[in-house]
C-alpha positions, 0 to 999 in steps of 0.5 A: 707478489708485491708483498713477497718479492723485493721492490727496486727503483724503476724509471720510465726507461727501466733499470739494471739490477746487479746479480752476483754470479761468483762469490769472492773467497776469503782466508785466515791470515796472520799479523802482517801477512799477505791477504788473499785476493780473489775475483768475484763476478757480477752480471746485470739483468734489466727490468722493463716497465709495462703499462697496465690500464683500465677504464671504469664507466658509470652514470653521472647520477651515480658519480655525483650521488656521493662523490667522496665515497665514489672516488674511494670505492673506485680507487680501491677497485682499481688497486685490487684489479691491478694487483690480481692482474700483476699476480697473473702475469708475474706468476703464470705469464697470463693476461688479466683475464687468465689467458695463458701466454698473454703476460707482458714479462720475459720472466715469470715464476711458472718457469720453474720446473719444481713442483709439489703435489698437495695431498701427496702425503698420507694424513697419518704421515703429516698430510698437508704439513708433510707436503709443505715440508717436502717443498721446503726440502726441494728448495734448500737442496738447490743453489744459485750460480754463486753456489749459495743455497736457496732458502724458502723465505715465504709462500704465495697461496690462493684463496682455494688453499685456505680450508686445507691450511686452516685444518692442517697441523704439524706432527705435534698437533699444532696449527701450521697456519697462523692468521694475522687479521690486523694486516691490510686484507684488501688484496692479500691476507697475511699470515705465517705458514710453518714459520714463514710469511704467507700471503693469500689472495685471488690470482695465485692459482691457475684459472682451472684451480686443478693445477697450481694452487700456490708457490713457495720460494726464495723471494730474494730471487724476484724483483719488481718495480713501479713507475710512480703509482696508479694515475687517474684521469676522469672524462665526461666528454670522451668516446669509449668502446663499450661491448664492442661499440663506441659510446659518447659519454657526453650524449649518454650522461656518463663518466669514465675514469681511466686508471694506468700504472707501469710495472716491471718484474724479473725472476733471476732464477726460476729454480728458486721457486716451487709450484704447489699443485692440486692434480691428484687427491688433494683436499683442495677442491673447487665447486 
């Protein structure tokens, strides 16, 4: 989500984002002629930061075995965990563990009513390529409040879609998905899908992998922000709840790392997005 949606500055008290709801009109004029006047309209939508946190506990022996590598691995683990949790919330209104309805944001991409089944088009008629072209058609046939038509500017795909995309070609036999392996692959692998940016990773699909497996849409209609970055605090003396019980770090020779971040997310119009589903006879399967 953070690779596709636009990022906006976000402070601790939130931010107001201007949204054009009515376009001004223009007219051709001759020399010294009166210029036409018109009125547009701009509304504002508020994006509020929500806190995401996690505590990572290890033994002091492990922490001092290789302090530099421990810190690097710990920070990378938190970054990936937070990215997946953000995607679950922004896409599905789900909690970090996939619990439905546990997301913190007022708007999310699953509020769209547009869907496209992967596997609906017969292989002889284009297969997955035909399904994705149909998805593009459902986006470009709709428009915003200012009567500007949406464009499908990118794709968000779950890892479960990778086999289907890698074996799919267009009607001329050309691959529809082009991998870009030089990009950072820690949480989302970049590529090009039917000529548009595509990012693939964990946390995009619905938890059962039989409903939503990806999204397409006009990502200018989604915005996110962060108040700073991920902050870290380390303690060897605090008390932490582990498996439902309070545990003294000092008594048990443990080290706890607390990571916190504040994120905001806003979907201006869910109708600018489409859910790619796997309800029927799709080649996408789960084991």
